[in-house]
C-alpha positions in Angstrom: 69.1 57.5 142.6 71.7 55.8 140.4 72.0 56.6 136.7 71.0 53.3 135.0 69.8 54.5 131.6 70.7 57.0 128.9 67.9 58.6 126.9 68.8 59.1 123.3 67.4 61.8 120.9 68.3 61.2 117.3 67.9 64.3 115.0 68.9 65.8 111.7 69.3 69.4 110.6 68.8 71.3 107.4 66.2 72.4 104.9 65.7 73.9 101.5 66.3 77.6 102.1 69.8 77.6 100.9 71.3 74.1 100.5 68.2 72.6 98.9 68.4 69.4 100.9 66.2 66.5 99.8 64.1 66.6 102.9 61.4 64.2 101.6 64.0 61.5 101.0 65.5 61.9 104.5 62.1 61.9 106.3 61.0 58.9 104.3 64.2 57.0 105.4 63.6 58.0 109.1 60.0 56.9 108.9 61.1 53.5 107.5 63.5 53.1 110.4 60.5 53.5 112.8 58.5 51.0 110.7 61.3 48.5 111.1 61.8 49.2 114.8 58.8 50.7 116.7 61.1 52.0 119.5 62.8 54.4 117.2 62.0 58.1 117.6 63.5 61.1 115.9 63.4 64.9 115.7 64.0 67.3 112.8 65.4 70.8 112.8 64.0 72.1 109.5 64.0 75.7 108.2 60.7 77.6 107.5 61.2 77.4 103.8 60.9 73.6 103.9 57.4 74.0 105.4 56.7 76.6 102.8 57.8 74.2 100.1 55.5 71.5 101.4 52.6 74.0 101.3 53.3 74.8 97.7 53.9 71.2 96.6 51.9 68.8 98.8 53.9 65.6 99.5 52.8 62.2 100.7 55.7 62.2 103.1 54.4 65.3 104.8 51.1 63.5 105.5 53.1 60.6 107.0 55.2 63.0 109.1 52.0 64.6 110.4 50.9 61.2 111.6 54.2 60.6 113.3 54.0 64.0 115.0 50.5 63.2 116.3 51.6 59.8 117.6 54.5 61.4 119.4 57.5 59.4 117.9 58.7 62.4 115.9 59.2 66.1 116.8 60.0 69.3 115.0 62.4 71.6 116.9 63.9 75.1 116.6 61.5 76.7 114.1 63.7 79.6 113.0 62.9 80.5 109.5 66.5 80.3 108.2 68.4 79.0 111.2 70.6 82.1 111.8 73.3 82.8 114.3 70.8 84.5 116.6 73.4 86.4 118.7 74.6 88.4 115.7 71.3 89.6 114.3 69.0 92.3 115.6 66.1 91.9 118.0 63.4 92.2 115.4 65.2 89.7 113.1 65.3 87.3 116.1 61.6 87.7 116.5 60.6 87.5 112.9 62.8 84.4 112.3 60.9 82.5 115.0 57.5 84.0 114.3 57.5 83.1 110.6 59.1 79.7 111.1 56.6 78.6 113.7 53.7 79.9 111.7 54.8 78.0 108.6 55.3 74.8 110.7 51.8 75.1 112.1 50.3 75.8 108.7 52.1 72.9 107.0 52.1 70.3 109.8 49.5 71.4 112.3 51.9 71.5 115.2 53.1 74.2 117.5 56.9 73.9 118.0 57.7 73.8 121.7 61.4 72.8 121.9 64.3 75.1 121.0 67.1 72.8 119.9 69.8 73.8 117.3 72.8 72.5 115.5 74.7 75.7 115.0 75.1 78.1 117.9 72.1 80.3 118.4 71.8 81.3 122.0 71.9 84.7 123.7 70.8 86.5 126.9 67.5 87.9 125.5 66.4 84.5 124.1 64.3 83.1 127.0 61.6 85.8 127.0 61.4 85.7 123.2 60.9 81.9 123.3 58.3 82.1 126.1 56.3 84.8 124.3 56.3 82.6 121.2 55.0 79.5 123.1 58.2 77.6 123.5 58.4 75.5 126.7 61.9 73.8 126.5 65.5 74.6 125.6 68.2 72.0 124.8 71.3 74.1 125.5 73.6 72.3 123.1 75.5 73.4 120.1 76.0 70.4 117.8 78.4 72.1 115.5 80.6 74.0 118.0 83.0 75.5 115.5 80.6 78.5 115.1 80.2 79.1 118.8 80.3 77.4 122.2 78.6 77.8 125.6 79.2 76.8 129.2 78.5 73.3 130.4 76.7 72.5 133.7 76.6 69.7 136.3 72.8 69.6 136.3 70.2 67.3 134.7 68.0 70.4 134.1 67.5 73.9 135.3 65.5 77.0 134.6 67.4 79.4 132.3 66.8 83.0 133.6 67.1 85.6 130.8 68.1 89.2 131.1 64.5 90.3 131.9 64.0 87.5 134.5 62.0 85.1 132.2 62.6 81.5 133.1 62.4 78.5 130.7 63.1 74.9 131.4 66.6 74.0 130.0 68.5 70.7 129.4 72.2 71.6 129.4 75.4 70.3 128.0 76.9 68.3 130.9 80.1 69.4 132.6 81.9 66.1 131.9 81.5 66.6 128.2 83.7 68.8 126.0 83.6 70.5 122.7 85.6 68.9 119.9 88.6 70.7 118.6 89.6 70.8 114.9 91.4 68.9 113.5 92.5 66.7 116.4 88.9 65.7 117.0 85.7 65.8 114.9 84.1 69.2 115.2 81.0 67.8 116.9 79.7 68.5 120.3 80.4 65.5 122.5 76.7 65.1 123.4 76.4 61.7 121.8 77.4 58.3 123.0 79.1 57.2 119.8 82.3 58.3 118.1 81.3 61.6 116.6 77.8 60.9 115.3 78.4 57.2 114.9 76.6 54.3 116.7 76.9 54.0 120.5 80.2 52.6 121.9 80.2 50.6 125.1 83.1 52.6 126.7 81.2 55.8 126.1 78.1 54.5 127.6 79.9 53.4 130.7 81.7 56.7 131.0 78.4 58.6 130.7 76.7 56.5 133.4 79.7 56.8 135.7 80.1 60.6 135.3 76.3 61.2 135.6 76.1 59.2 138.8 79.0 61.3 140.2 77.2 64.6 139.3 73.8 63.5 140.4 72.3 63.4 136.8 69.9 60.6 137.1 68.4 60.6 133.6 71.0 61.8 131.2 70.1 62.8 127.6 72.4 62.1 124.7 71.6 64.0 121.4 73.1 64.0 117.9 72.1 66.2 115.0 74.0 65.8 111.8 73.2 67.5 108.5 70.5 66.3 106.2 73.2 66.3 103.5 75.1 63.5 105.3 73.0 60.5 104.2 75.6 58.0 105.6 73.9 58.7 109.0 70.8 57.1 107.7 72.6 53.8 107.2 74.4 53.5 110.5 73.7 50.8 113.1 72.7 53.2 115.9 69.0 52.1 116.0 69.8 48.4 116.5 72.4 49.2 119.2 70.1 51.4 121.1 67.0 49.2 120.9 68.9 46.1 122.0 70.7 47.7 124.9 68.6 48.0 128.1 70.8 50.9 129.2 69.6 53.0 126.3 66.2 54.3 125.2 64.9 56.5 122.4 63.0 59.7 123.3 62.0 62.9 121.5 63.4 66.0 123.1 60.0 67.1 124.2 59.3 63.7 125.8 62.5 63.9 127.7 61.9 67.5 128.9 58.4 66.6 130.2 60.0 63.6 132.0 62.4 65.7 134.0 60.6 69.0 134.4 59.0 68.1 137.8 62.5 67.8 139.3 63.9 71.1 137.9 64.7 73.4 140.7 67.8 75.4 140.0 67.6 78.8 138.3 70.7 79.8 136.3 71.5 83.2 134.7 73.8 82.5 131.8 76.2 85.4 131.2 76.8 86.5 127.6 80.5 85.5 128.1 79.3 81.9 128.6 77.6 81.6 125.2 79.6 83.5 122.6 79.4 83.1 118.9 82.7 82.6 116.9 82.5 82.9 113.2 84.8 82.6 110.3 85.1 85.8 108.3 84.8 83.8 105.0 86.5 84.9 101.8 84.4 88.0 101.5 85.0 89.7 104.8 81.9 90.8 106.7 80.0 92.0 103.7 76.9 89.9 104.2 76.9 90.7 107.9 77.3 94.4 107.3 74.5 94.3 104.8 72.0 92.4 107.0 72.5 94.9 109.8 72.1 98.0 107.5 69.1 96.6 105.8 67.3 95.5 109.0 67.6 99.1 110.2 66.3 100.4 106.9 63.5 97.9 106.7 62.3 98.8 110.2 62.3 102.5 109.3 60.3 101.8 106.2 57.9 99.7 108.2 57.4 102.5 110.8 56.8 105.3 108.3 54.7 103.2 105.9 52.4 102.4 108.9 52.2 106.1 109.8 51.5 107.1 106.1 48.7 104.5 105.9 47.1 105.6 109.2 47.5 109.3 108.2 45.8 108.8 104.8 43.3 106.1 105.7 45.1 104.2 103.0 48.4 104.7 101.3 48.4 107.6 98.8 48.5 106.2 95.3 51.1 107.7 93.1 49.9 107.0 89.5 53.5 106.7 88.4 54.3 104.0 91.0 51.3 101.7 90.7 53.6 98.7 91.2 54.2 99.9 94.8 51.2 100.1 97.1 48.4 100.5 94.5 46.4 102.5 97.1 47.0 99.9 99.9 49.4 99.5 102.8 52.8 98.1 101.6 52.2 94.8 103.4 53.3 92.5 100.7 56.3 94.6 99.7 57.5 94.7 103.3 56.9 90.9 103.7 58.9 90.3 100.6 61.8 92.4 101.9 61.7 90.6 105.3 61.7 87.3 103.5 64.9 88.2 101.6 66.6 89.6 104.7 65.9 86.5 106.7 67.3 84.4 103.8 70.5 86.4 103.9 70.8 85.7 107.6 71.0 81.9 107.0 74.1 80.6 108.8 75.7 78.9 105.8 75.6 82.1 103.8 77.5 83.8 106.6 80.2 81.1 106.7 80.4 80.7 102.9 84.1 79.8 102.9 83.8 76.1 103.5 81.3 75.6 100.7 83.5 77.3 98.1 85.0 74.0 97.1 81.6 72.4 96.7 80.7 74.8 93.9 77.9 76.6 95.8 77.5 80.4 95.3 76.0 81.1 98.7 77.6 84.5 99.1 76.5 85.7 95.7 73.0 84.5 96.4 72.9 86.2 99.8 74.2 89.5 98.3 71.5 89.3 95.6 68.8 88.9 98.3 70.1 91.8 100.2 70.1 94.1 97.1 66.6 93.1 96.4 65.5 93.7 100.0 67.2 97.1 100.0 65.6 98.1 96.7 62.2 97.3 98.1 63.0 99.2 101.4 64.0 102.3 99.4 60.9 102.3 97.3 58.5 101.8 100.2 60.4 104.3 102.4 60.6 107.0 99.7 56.9 106.6 98.8 55.8 106.6 102.5 57.8 109.8 103.3 56.3 111.4 100.2 52.8 110.6 101.3 53.5 112.1 104.7 55.0 115.2 103.2 51.9 115.7 101.1 50.1 116.6 104.3 52.6 119.2 105.6 51.5 122.8 105.7 54.6 124.9 105.3 55.5 128.6 105.4 54.4 130.5 102.3 55.8 133.9 103.3 59.1 133.5 101.5 60.1 135.4 98.4 61.7 132.2 97.2 62.4 129.0 99.1 62.4 125.2 98.7 61.1 123.1 101.7 63.0 120.1 103.0 61.7 117.7 105.5 64.1 115.9 107.9 62.7 112.6 109.3 63.8 111.0 112.6 63.2 107.2 112.8 64.1 107.0 116.5 61.7 108.1 119.4 63.7 111.0 120.9 64.7 114.5 119.7 67.9 114.6 117.8 70.3 117.3 116.6 72.7 115.9 113.9 74.1 116.6 110.5 72.1 115.4 107.5 72.8 115.3 103.8 70.3 116.1 101.0 70.6 116.1 97.3 68.7 119.0 95.6 67.7 119.5 92.0 66.5 122.9 90.7 65.3 124.4 87.4 67.4 127.0 85.7 67.3 130.3 87.4 65.9 129.1 90.7 68.9 129.4 93.0 72.4 130.7 92.7 73.3 130.3 96.3 72.1 128.1 99.1 71.4 128.7 102.8 69.3 126.6 105.1 66.9 128.1 107.7 64.6 126.4 110.2 60.8 127.0 110.7 61.5 130.0 112.9 63.6 131.7 110.3 67.0 131.0 112.0 69.9 130.0 109.9 71.5 126.6 110.6 75.0 125.6 109.7 75.1 124.4 106.1 77.8 123.3 103.7 77.7 122.7 99.9 79.6 119.5 99.2 79.1 119.2 95.5 77.4 121.5 92.9 76.6 121.5 89.3 75.4 124.7 87.6 73.5 125.7 84.5 75.0 128.0 81.9 73.5 131.1 83.6 75.3 130.2 86.8 72.2 129.0 88.7 72.3 125.6 90.5 71.2 122.5 88.7 72.1 120.0 91.4 73.8 120.2 94.8 74.7 117.9 97.6 74.3 119.9 100.8 75.1 119.0 104.4 73.4 121.0 107.2 72.7 120.7 110.9 69.1 119.6 111.7 68.5 120.8 115.2 65.8 119.4 117.5 64.1 117.0 115.1 61.2 115.4 117.0 61.3 111.7 117.8 59.5 109.5 115.3 58.6 112.6 113.4 59.9 115.3 111.1 60.9 119.0 111.0 60.8 121.3 107.9 63.8 123.4 106.9 64.0 125.7 103.9 66.5 126.3 101.2 66.9 130.0 100.4 68.9 131.8 97.7 71.4 133.4 100.0 75.1 133.0 100.8 75.9 130.4 103.5 76.8 132.4 106.6 76.0 130.8 109.9 77.6 130.3 113.3 79.1 126.9 114.2 81.1 125.2 116.9 83.4 123.4 114.4 86.9 124.6 113.8 89.2 122.7 111.5 92.7 122.9 110.2 95.0 120.5 108.3 95.7 118.3 111.3 93.0 119.2 113.8 89.2 119.4 114.1 87.3 120.5 117.2 83.7 121.2 118.2 82.1 121.8 121.6 82.1 118.1 122.4 85.4 116.7 121.2 88.9 117.6 119.9 90.5 115.4 117.3 94.1 115.5 116.1 95.4 113.6 113.0 98.4 113.0 110.9 99.2 110.8 107.9 99.2 107.7 110.2 95.7 108.1 111.6 94.1 109.7 114.6 96.7 110.9 117.1 94.4 112.3 119.8 90.7 112.4 120.9 90.0 114.7 123.8 86.8 115.6 125.6 86.3 119.3 125.0 84.6 120.1 128.4 87.1 118.3 130.7 90.3 118.1 128.6 90.6 114.3 129.3 92.4 112.4 126.6 91.0 109.1 125.3 93.9 108.0 123.0 97.1 106.8 124.6 99.9 109.4 124.5 102.2 108.9 121.5 100.0 106.2 119.9 97.9 106.2 116.7 94.3 105.2 116.6 92.1 103.9 113.8 95.1 102.3 112.2 94.9 98.9 110.4 97.0 96.0 111.5 97.4 92.4 110.2 99.8 89.5 109.9 100.9 88.2 106.5 101.3 84.5 107.2 103.3 83.3 104.2 105.8 86.1 104.6 105.8 86.1 108.4 105.3 89.9 108.2 103.4 92.2 110.5 101.6 95.1 108.7 100.7 98.3 110.5 99.4 101.2 108.4 100.8 103.7 110.8 104.2 102.6 109.6 103.3 102.6 105.9 104.0 105.3 103.3 100.8 107.4 103.4 99.4 110.9 102.8 96.7 113.0 104.5 94.6 115.7 102.9 91.5 117.7 104.0 88.6 116.8 101.7 86.0 119.1 103.2 86.1 122.0 105.5 83.1 124.0 106.5 80.6 124.9 109.3 79.0 121.4 109.2 81.8 118.9 108.8 85.5 118.5 108.4 86.5 115.4 106.4 90.0 114.0 106.0 91.4 111.3 103.7 94.5 109.2 104.5 95.8 107.0 101.6 98.6 104.6 101.5 100.0 101.2 100.6 101.5 98.2 102.4 103.0 95.0 101.1 99.6 93.3 101.2 97.1 96.0 100.3 96.2 99.6 99.5 94.1 101.5 101.9 92.0 104.6 102.1 90.7 106.0 105.4 87.9 108.7 105.6 87.6 110.5 108.9 84.7 112.9 109.5 84.1 115.3 112.4 80.7 117.0 112.5 79.7 120.2 114.3 77.8 119.8 117.6 78.3 116.0 117.4 80.2 113.9 120.0 81.3 111.1 117.8 83.8 110.7 114.9 82.9 108.6 111.9 85.5 106.5 110.2 85.4 104.4 107.0 88.4 102.2 106.1 88.5 100.8 102.5 91.1 98.1 101.9 91.9 96.8 98.4 93.9 93.7 98.0 94.7 93.8 94.3 96.9 90.7 94.7 95.7 87.8 96.9 97.3 87.8 100.3 97.5 85.3 103.2 96.3 87.3 106.2 96.9 85.2 109.3 98.6 81.8 109.5 97.5 78.8 107.5 98.7 75.2 107.5 97.9 72.1 105.5 96.3 69.2 107.5 97.4 65.7 106.5 94.9 62.9 106.7 92.0 65.2 107.5 88.7 63.5 108.3 87.2 65.3 105.3 89.2 65.4 102.2 87.7 68.8 101.1 88.7 70.4 104.4 92.4 70.1 104.2 93.6 73.5 105.4 93.5 74.9 108.8 93.4 78.5 110.1 95.2 78.6 113.4 96.0 82.3 113.8 95.0 84.4 116.8 92.6 87.3 116.5 95.3 89.9 116.7 96.8 88.4 113.5 93.7 89.2 111.5 92.9 92.3 109.6 91.7 94.8 112.2 91.3 98.4 113.3 93.3 99.3 116.4 92.4 101.9 119.0 95.0 102.4 121.8 93.3 103.9 124.8 94.2 106.1 127.7 92.3 104.4 130.5 93.1 103.0 134.0 91.2 100.4 136.0 88.9 100.0 133.0 85.7 98.0 132.5 84.9 96.5 129.1 81.2 96.4 128.1 79.3 95.3 125.0 75.7 94.8 123.9 74.3 91.5 122.6 71.1 91.9 120.5 70.1 94.9 122.7 71.3 93.8 126.2 74.5 95.4 127.6 76.9 93.5 129.8 80.4 93.6 131.1 82.8 91.1 129.4 85.8 89.2 130.7 86.7 87.9 127.3 89.5 89.3 125.2 87.7 88.3 122.0 83.9 88.7 121.7 81.0 89.7 119.6 78.8 92.8 120.0 75.8 93.8 118.0 76.1 97.6 118.1 78.9 98.7 120.4 81.8 97.9 122.7 82.8 100.3 125.3 86.0 100.7 127.4 85.7 103.1 130.3 87.3 103.9 133.6 85.7 105.8 136.4 85.8 109.2 134.7 85.9 108.7 131.0 85.6 106.1 128.2 85.3 105.4 124.5 82.6 103.5 122.7 83.5 101.8 119.4 80.2 101.7 117.5 80.1 99.3 114.6 78.0 99.3 111.4 78.2 95.6 110.8 81.7 94.3 111.7 80.6 92.9 115.0 83.8 91.1 116.2 86.1 92.8 118.8 89.4 92.1 120.5 90.6 93.8 123.7 94.3 93.6 124.8 94.2 94.6 128.4 98.0 94.7 128.7 98.3 97.2 125.9 94.9 98.7 126.4 94.0 98.3 122.7 90.5 97.9 121.5 90.2 96.4 118.0 87.4 95.9 115.5 88.2 92.8 113.5 86.9 90.6 110.7 84.5 88.2 112.3 86.6 85.1 112.8 87.6 83.4 116.0 89.1 80.0 116.6 90.3 77.2 114.3 88.5 76.4 111.1 89.1 74.2 108.2 88.1 76.0 105.0 88.6 73.8 102.0 90.9 71.6 100.0 93.0 74.3 98.3 95.0 77.2 99.6 93.4 79.6 97.2 90.3 79.6 99.4 92.3 81.1 102.3 93.7 84.1 100.4 92.0 87.4 100.9 91.5 89.4 97.7 89.4 92.3 96.5 87.8 95.0 98.7 87.0 95.0 102.4 85.5 97.7 104.5 85.4 98.7 108.1 82.7 101.3 108.9 82.4 102.6 112.5 82.2 105.5 114.8 84.3 106.5 117.9 82.2 108.0 120.7 84.3 109.5 123.5 82.4 110.4 126.7 82.7 111.0 130.4 81.6 108.4 133.0 79.8 105.5 131.4 76.0 106.0 130.9 74.4 103.0 129.2 71.4 104.9 127.9 73.6 107.5 126.3 75.8 104.9 124.7 72.8 103.0 123.4 71.3 106.2 122.0 74.6 107.1 120.3 74.9 103.6 118.7 71.3 103.7 117.5 71.8 107.2 116.0 74.9 106.2 114.1 73.1 103.2 112.6 69.8 105.0 112.0 70.7 108.5 110.6 68.3 111.3 110.1 66.8 111.4 106.6 66.3 114.5 104.5 63.8 114.7 101.6 62.8 117.5 99.3 59.1 117.9 98.7 58.2 115.7 95.7 54.7 117.2 95.2 55.5 120.8 96.0 57.3 123.3 93.8 59.7 126.0 94.9 57.8 128.5 96.9 57.4 131.9 95.2 54.7 134.6 95.3 53.1 133.0 92.2 53.2 129.4 93.4 52.1 130.2 97.0 48.5 131.1 95.8 48.1 127.6 94.2 49.5 125.9 97.3 47.1 127.9 99.6 44.2 126.6 97.4 45.5 123.1 97.9 45.4 123.6 101.7 41.9 124.9 101.6 40.7 122.1 99.4 42.4 119.5 101.6 40.7 120.8 104.8 37.4 121.0 103.0 37.6 117.3 102.2 38.7 116.4 105.7 42.3 115.7 105.0 44.7 116.1 107.9 47.2 119.0 107.5 50.4 118.7 109.6 52.5 121.5 111.1 56.1 122.2 110.2 57.4 120.2 113.1 55.6 117.1 114.4 56.1 113.8 116.3 53.9 110.9 115.4 54.9 108.8 118.4 56.2 110.2 121.7 57.9 108.1 124.4 59.1 110.0 127.5 61.8 107.6 128.7 65.4 107.7 127.5 65.9 104.0 128.2 63.1 102.8 126.0 63.3 102.2 122.3 60.8 101.3 119.6 61.6 98.0 117.9 58.8 98.2 115.3 55.5 100.0 114.5 53.6 97.9 112.0 50.1 96.9 111.0 48.5 93.6 111.9 44.9 93.0 110.9 44.7 96.7 110.1 45.6 97.7 113.7 48.9 99.3 114.8 51.3 97.0 116.6 53.9 98.8 118.7 56.8 96.9 120.1 59.1 98.5 122.7 62.1 97.3 124.7 64.0 98.5 127.7 67.8 98.6 127.0 69.5 100.0 130.1 68.5 97.5 132.8 66.8 100.2 134.9 63.2 99.6 133.9 60.6 102.2 134.7 57.4 103.9 133.7 56.8 105.3 130.2 54.1 107.5 128.8 53.2 106.8 125.1 51.5 109.4 122.9 50.4 108.6 119.4 49.3 111.1 116.7 46.0 109.3 116.6 44.0 109.2 119.8 44.4 105.9 121.6 41.0 104.5 122.8 42.5 101.4 124.4 45.3 99.0 124.0 46.2 95.4 124.8 49.6 93.8 125.7 50.0 90.9 123.3 52.7 88.2 123.2 54.8 87.6 120.2 52.1 85.3 118.8 49.8 88.4 118.9 47.6 86.7 121.5 46.1 89.2 124.0 47.7 89.0 127.4 46.4 92.0 129.3 44.1 95.0 128.4 45.4 98.5 129.1 43.2 101.5 129.6 44.0 104.8 127.9 43.9 108.2 129.7 43.3 111.3 127.5 44.4 109.3 124.4 47.7 108.2 125.9 49.1 105.1 127.6 51.1 104.8 130.8 52.9 101.5 131.2 55.7 100.0 133.2 58.6 98.1 131.7 60.9 95.8 133.7 64.6 95.8 133.0 65.3 94.5 129.5 61.6 93.7 128.9 60.2 93.4 125.4 56.5 94.5 125.3 54.2 94.5 122.3 51.0 96.7 122.3 48.0 96.4 120.0 46.5 99.8 119.7 42.8 100.7 119.2 42.8 104.2 117.7 40.2 106.8 116.5 
């Protein structure tokens, strides 16, 4: 069959979430185009907040659009609530973005979005099963603004994209004869259109398309364009007339085209993460927004889990009369939804790449940071209140002469032994010393970091670190503060330039970390004679390389004790001042590092040049530096025949790239040993295989035109790298995943809000409370308890939440091994159902003795709706 016709999908992208596009005006113009030429069809990629805006303020245009959608000459695509860079947000954010956006579209327009088509890059290896579970049928694998990311091209008309778990979704690719535009030599548009950039069709392009498609066997090629809604010139171009008058061209909607070719789709293609990588500019504010979104998603999921537990434990959320604004005796549904809404807003792509909008006067970065602060405030209130409600049910040991109970909570579903920090307040005379003991009366390593005392010498306030051993998964364990001197055994030994525990040996000097050695095997992880965790950058205007290991700096031990050894390295370079905090904990295999950089004077980091005659006047400067020129943390490794791995969303894979993104971690390992660099938000990495150097960098890759003035290129103010180094023996993906999750979801210690210090006099009143509680049917909990047990190390909980007053439990398999898992809940499970991401029942599951036994395939996401007693 010969290619004789090109099918054309004409679309636009935008919304009101951030840029406040005049959507009604654009839709009205598109509708008029159809009225003038009935062959015209179009699609819209709108954010969820546009649909929400239409629901708040009904518009005649919305009613007209509903008619066009019913008649099939218009289509809504994508559906993500705020159109994020999907590869660089968490699994649950990926799900909520599409859940909320699709629901709002259905409510506002009465349609179920079925085609995933985006302007900015938003593809990753876990996406097919998420899309299928949400009711999507088709993917148009094209990035229409490739400056933020690119993907592989294929010589096929269509194929089935096979995701990490084996899910298959019909996909229309970017064809192999097309290429991605380069800046500034060519317009930064994907060459998926038959015009110049997004302009009207050109005859020479049409002929080239038809010729190349015939050569590749693509019989019905699809051309797509998707400019921004804020570019109204597109509405006035001559494309409609050109296409309608040319017999070689025909308008279609993306869905119409996919249905046309689906019967002939035979090939199945697995797309490796290396073949669809995101590349982002770091903006003028570093990775602050990105770091914040990751931290707050983890905190929000923790708040969601424990608020659900508190609600189910109490029958309703306990109402604190001093906090009526939160909960009011109900589950924190609306507070959590508000926090999610603000988190999703802060994930909007334009906020992450705020640099190019600086010259337009927008304050996207400030707006994003404000949403993050508000979301975090809500998380903290809900989490603190929920933990307090749970602690109100705990029955603790009353045999002490004097003790203050502390509960340590674990948000992850496996037992953990890690250091935790708690702030304690006491009345005058309560305690003069502090020791921590566990429920069996055994002392655990503890260390007073800061203390304030009353006039009589007793403790008014103290910050205390202690080792919380064997805290149950998705549960808690009670420890006790006693008035004794801190004397406990520990595996941590520290001196001015060395810290060692039973897992790892770390050596340091004023330049950084000079050695990391596995304690059990003696294998070194840092290259001999090299310095790790040093900062490196290129100052473009001075043609000067900066390396903090060569700067004037000092080192001092900040803390030394049985729980942790903490070191500070401070120094200055010609471009910035820096402070490095390195912490080694007892019994813990990873080392935590925080780098704080302060550029008191603006500095050009990387190379910048002015572009003459740019196609956009406000984009007149170009960043053309390589990744290794950027501000970065460098780790020189002692490995041979190494493999580089990373995880995307939650799926691990090997990578061939030298520059790449990773959500939680990147690992470099040889046959016997390796090191994982766990990030807390800075997700961009560089690996130099010749030097064997792994770097964590600010998240920019590739060329990008920022704005019309050089001031928008200069870094200034404060920047932070926060990460952990996890040395290990041979690579074990489950152990690496668990370490990364633990670093990003630390144990939480809380003093008992509703319980006084235990003494002989107060213990009588507390016993009466226990008797009264049992008399009124309230559940009393032991000193150590797990609310949710999962007996597989390769399975994690994505969320535990309420939907229609029933627990919804979402799990995922993160190692690629699959397997069976036994699930126990603190409430007896009568039965359960597997539901899809639309909460539609897919399969009932019987419970045995109040527990569930299910099988997960490799990388499978499974959602369970529980029926409990």
